[in-house]
N, C-alpha and C positions, 0 to 999 in steps of 0.2 A: 533775580529781582529787577534787573535792568530789562530784561525781556519782557517781563510782564508790564512794567511801566511803558515801554515802546508799544506793546500790543494795545494796552489801554489808551494810549495817546492816538494810535492809528484808528482805532475804532471811535474815539471821540472826534476825531477829525472827519470821518466818513459820515457819522450821524449829523454833524454840524452842516456839513456840505449838502447832504440829502434835505435837510430842513430848509436851508438858504434856497436851494432849487425849487422846492415845493413852494416856498412863500413868494418867489418870483412868478412861478406860474399861476398861482392864485391871484396876485396883483395883476397880471396881464389879462386874466379872464375876467376879473371884476372891471377892468378898464374898458375891455371890449363890450361888456354887458351894459356898462353905463353909457357908452357910445350908441349902442343899438337902441337903447331905451329913448335916448334923446332923438336919434334918427327916426324912430318910429312915431314920437309925439310930433315932430315936424311933418312926417307923412300924413298923419291924421289930420292936422291942421290943414294941409293942402288939400286933401280929399274933401273936407268939409267945405272949404272955399270953393272947390270945384263944384260941389253940389249945389252951393247957394248961388253960383254964377251961371251954371249950365242948366240947372234944374234936376239933375240926377247924377248918381255916381258914374265913373267911366266903367265902360265894360271891356271884357276881354282878358287877354293874358297880362302877366306882370309888365312886359315891354309895351303892350298897348295902353295900360295904365300910365306908365312913364311918359310916353308920347302925348297922351291926352293932357297931362298936367304940363307939358312943354308947350301947349298951344295947338296940337293937332287934334282938335275937337270941333263941334259944330259952331261954336261962338268965337273960335280962335282966341280964347282967353288963355293967358300963359299965368300959370299959378307958380309962384315962388314961395318956397319953403325954407326957412332958416339956413342952416348950413347946407351945402349941396349933398345930397345923400349919394352913398356909393353906388355905382353901377358897374356892371360887367361889360364885355365887348358886344354882347347882343342887346345892350340898352335895357337891361332888367335891373331892378332895385336888388341889392345884395346885402346880406347881413355882415357884420365886421369879420366873419370867418370865410366870407367869399361865396357863399350859397345863395342862389336867387330866393327871394321871399316868395311865399304863396299868398296871394291876396284874394279874398273872398268877400263877395258882396251879396247883401240881402236887402229888401225894401227899406229896412229900418237901420242897418248897420253895416260895419266892416269888420272882418277878421283879418289879421295879418300874422302869418306863421314863420318862424325861422327855424332851420334845422339845428341851431345852437353850435356849440364848440366842436362835436363830433361829426359834424357836416352831413348828417343823415336824418331824414324824417323818421322819427320813432313812433311807435304806438304808445299811447300814455301809460300802457300797462307795462311797458319794458322797464326792467331794474335800472338801466342806465340811460333812460330818456333824459334828455337835456334841451328838448325843444323849448322855444319861447312862443308865447301866445300873447296877443294884444287885441281887444276888441272895444268898440264903444258902445 
């Protein structure tokens, strides 16, 4: 009888520990996702301000866009956006998981894509796709 209680206690402890770890991971992912959404909103505000001041969206790669927002543009306008967005050593905007954002421009809008927590850009049909998209 004592063995059965000890085994049941050990199983209960393992299940509780698993549940706590899973809850902590979920909280961390949710916090990073909220931070990402705030950073992207700030980036969109900055890109819109850039377009209003310079006349068009910046062109080029992620790092070119970052440089343009920091004043390396035809009008030398510096665009300040809320909290400083995360950047890597290459001067690219990165998501909370450390992957460089992909920024696409068209005549009428912007699309920003993040690789998400798994840090790889997935096809939207992939079962484990966790990419984030934001457009205006």
